[in-house]
N, C-alpha and C positions, 0 to 999 in steps of 0.2 A: 504495500499498499504506501508507502513511502516514496518507493521510485515513481510509482506509478501517478502520486500529486506532482513531481514536475516533471514525468514524460509527458503527464496529457497535454501539456501548454503546448507541446510540438506537437503541429497537426500533422498528420501523414498520411499522404491520399495514394490507394494502391496504384491506379493508374498511371500517376506522376513515376511514383517508385520505379511501375515495369518498363517505363519509357526509359527511366536512367540507366538500367542493367543491361535494356536492347542495347542502347548507345554505347556501352563499357566492349564490347566484341569481343566477349569472352567465350571461350571454348563451352560446346554446348552443356557437356558434363558442369562445368563452374556455373555455368550459368544459370543451370536447373536448381543447382545447389543451392545458390545465392537467393532465387527463386522461392523455394520451399523455407530458406530460413526468415523471409521477408515476411511470408504467409504466416510462419509459427511465431512471429512477435505480433504480427496482428490480431493472430488469434490470441495470445497471452495476454494483449492489453483490454480485448473483449470480454475473455474472462475477469481479469484484475477488476474491470468496469464495474462489471456485474457482482460483485462481491462488495467491492465499495459503495456501490448507491445501497447494498442490504445493509451493511454495516453502518452507513451515516443515519438509516432510517432508522436505527437504535441509538443511536450516538450522533443527533443534530446538532450538535453543539461544535462538532467537529468539521462540519463544513466548510466554514470559514477558513479552517488552516489545509483543509484537501485540495479544496475547487474555489472559492472565491480569492482567498489571500493571492495562490500563486498566479493565477489569472490575471487578479489587479498588478500584481508586479510586473507580469511579463509583458502588459500593455503598456503599461510605463516604461517597460525597458525599452521597447520599441520607437514610442517616442525620443526618448533619451537618445539614443543611439543615433536617431537622424537628425536631431539638433546638436549632437556632438560629433558627427563625423569626423571632423580635421582631427578631433582627437582619436577618435576611434583609428585613423586611418595610420596615424602617427606610430600608434603603440604597436599595429599588426606591422608596419614596416619596419620596427626596434625586433619583433618576435621573429620575422625573416630573416634578420642578421644573425641570427643567435647558431652559433655552431657548438655541439655539445659536446665536440671533441676538440675543443680549444677553448682559453680564459680570454677575455678580453672581446675584441671586435666591433666593441659597440660606442666607440669615441663621436662624441660631439650630439649622442641623444640625448643626454641630462640639459643640455642648453636648448634643446628641441622643446623639450616637454616641459622646461621651466617658464615661460608664457602662460602657459593651462594653468600650470602650477602656481602661480603668483595671482591670477584673478582669482580663482578658485577659493584659495587661499583668505585671500584679503576678504571677499564676501562672506565666507564661514565666520572668521575671526570678529567679524562685526557682526552679525546675526547672533551667533553664539556666548559674544561676550567672553572669548577665549584669553585666559591671563596666565596658561603656560602649554608647552607642550603636551602635559601629559591629559591637560582638560582636550584638546582637539581630536574629534573621531572623523573618520575616513569613512563613515559607514554608507554616505549617498553612494549613487551613481559614478558622478562625475570624480569623487574623493577615493572612491577604491578602486577606478579604473588608473586614477593620475598615480597614487600609492603600487599599483601594480607595476605600470610603466617604467617608474622611477627607481622599484627595487629590480627591474632588468639591469637599468642603466646601471646603478651603483654597483655591478658585478662584473660590468665591463666595459666601463668607460671610464680612460685613464686620470679623466678629471675628477674625479668623484670619491676619491681619497675620504673615509671615512662617513660616507652616506649611507653606506648598507646597516653601520650601528645605530647611526640617528635616526632611521626609519623602523628598525628591528623592531621595538616594542610595539608600534601601531602597525605594523605588517602581520605581528604573530596574533595578534587581536580582531582583525578586521576581516571579515566575506568580501570577498574581490566579487564583485560582481560581472564578470568574465561570461557575457552572452545572457542567452533567454532561461538556461537551464540555472545558472546560479541566481540569477534575478528571481524566478520560482522558487527556489530553495529558499531565499533570504524573505521574500513574502510568505512563503509557509513558516518559518519561522517566529516573525515580526505577528504572524496571525494567531501564533502557537501562543506568545507573548501574551497578546492581549487576552485570548481566552483564557488564561491559566491566572492573569491579573485578577478576572471576575469571579475566579473560585474562591470561596470561601474557607475551604479546607483543603490544603495541601496534601497528596497524597506518598507515599513511598517513592524515592528515587532509584530504579534498578540498579544505576551502575556507580560503583565505588567513585570518590570525588572527593579533593581535600579543599578545602575552603568553604566560604559561606554560599549562598543562594538558594532558591527555591528549591523543594522536594517535590520532584515530579513522577509519575507513574508512567512509565516507560512500556511496562508490561503488554498492551496492546498498541501502542503507539510510537513505532521506533524508526529511526533514517540515519543514514548516512550523508555526510557534507558531501558535495561536489568536490573533487578533486581539486587544488590549487595548482594554477599550471607554475611549471618547476623554472627557476629563472639560470641564467647559466654558470657555468663556473667560475666560480669568484677570482677575480684578477689581483686581488689582493691576498689571498689567503697566504698566511704565515706574517702578516704585518702584525705589531704590537698597537693594537689600536683602542684610545681609551678616553675616557671623558673628563674632560678638563675644564676650569672656567678662570679667566682671567678680566681683570680691566686693560685696555687698550691703552698703549703708551701714546705709539704713532702709528700710521696708514701709510702705506707707499705703493704704487702703480708697478708691476713687474710684469712687462709682457701682457697676457691676457688672464693674468690673477691678480691679486693685491695681496700685499705681507702685513704683517698685525704684528706688533711688537707689542709687550707688556710690562705692565708695572710690577715690582713688588709689592703686594697689597696682602692685609688683613680684612677679609669680609664675610660676611655671613649668606649661606645658601639657602635656600627655602627647602621645607622638608614636608613630604606629602603622605598622608593616608589614605590608600585606595581600598573600598569594598567593593563587591560583586554586589550587583545591583539582581531584582529577579528578572532580569531580559536576557535571553538567552541573544549572543552572540554568533556564533557557532560551534558545531560538534564534530570532534574527531570521528576519525573512524573506527577508532579503538573505544566509542562511546565516552569519553572524557568529552566535558560540555564545558564551554567558556561562557561566562556571562561580560556582559558589558558591565563597566566599572565606573564609580563615581568617586575622583579622588578630590579630598579637601587639603587643604595648605593646613600645616599643624602648626609648624612655627619655624624655626631658622639654625643652623649650626655653623659656625665659625671656622674658616680656613684660611692660611696662609700659604703663599705659595708664588712662585716666579715661573713662568712659562716661556718656553722656548718661542723664538716666533713662528707664526703658523701662514700659509699660505692657502688662500679661495680662489677659485674662480669668480672674475670680477662679475658674472652674471648671478653669482649667489651671495655676492657681497653690499648690494646694494643700502645706502642708508646706512652702514656701518661705519662709528667715527670714534675720533678719541676721547677717551674718558668713560666710552660706551662698555658695559660689563658685558662679556658674551659666553657662554657656555656652549662649547664644542666637541666635536670627536675628531680626534690626530693621533698620528704615531706617539707612543709613548716617551717620553723624554730619558735619555740614558742617566746613567748614574754620574757621569762625567761633572766634573768641576763647572765646566762652561755651560752645562745645562743646569746644574743646580742656582747659577745667576740667571738663567735667562738668554744666556748667549750660546747655544745651544745652535745646530743647522735647524735650516728651515723644513719643517715637516708640511706635509698636505694635511688638509683638514676637512670639516664641514660644520657651519653654523648650525646650532639646535636652539637657542633661545637668546636674545640680544637684548638687555635692557636701558635705559636713557643713563641711569648711572649704576656704581659702585652698589647702591642702596636695595637695585633690583625690585623696584616698586611698580615703573612703568616699562610694561612689554614693545618693544619698539619692533621687534621683528623675529619670525619664527623661518627654520629650517632656510634660509637666505632671501626670502620674503619680506621684505617691507612693508609693515602695516600702517 
């Protein structure tokens, strides 16, 4: 039933499939083998449809989950795909460049995606009053599509040192809406979230899971997520990349990148407490449920350090100025005396959060996008 809820949103026409099979020019034996398999799928769908309709007659509260939610999500996805054709074409072109046997090969793709990312992120940050990277979610069609594209780029674009680590947390908790099937799955989960939110009594969740969240009975209604499209081999494997924070001492253009020098300072960084909500984000194929999180700032902690200079692509450094506080991912500094004084070699990196001042009260940049 779980697969039917997603598969039924893809309309299959028997005459159209037969025409497609004939056009392949296969050997007669293979052609008939393919026809029989196609007929078998259609018959299985009809059988599942009959079973599902009978089950829904006894459990009408789940019609929104199995039928209405996925259908509405796919209809919305088709419109969003048409409205964002240029973005989709850019991501598909990036996918076509991936060589699974080699690392790299995607130079320039990060810069190609950033105009889409900048426009989306500014609107999202304003609408949701985003005050930190932890508070930003990529759950909508545009956001998840851009996140997926940038995650691909972060593995294979030489200009994107640190971007994989910067995006990893968001990527790991986001359902990528990569076409109508994943959209149907997202619609199914959202509808399930709505149904369970209305239930006055939660029942037992059959899969063991650490952490908080609702207890849901999956004994009659279970499903696996649509598999995530995998990124290419990581160009930066073996690099010791860590999260760092510093107050900018100087800003200097160097070719197509910007080099930032940092002050030796004491500063406080915000601390957060994140709790799972009662709304499902996605479910792993091993049954582990990931819930959407609500992160609340709990305070701050003091840090003292002098960072080595870091270079960032100029197209991801807009609006970053002297005396601003920047949290970023870059290669970890060595233990040499020069590095301890902030005079080590320039290292590639990627910004996560940029604040107006060392006090970190006003967020002015996220992931290299000026807000």
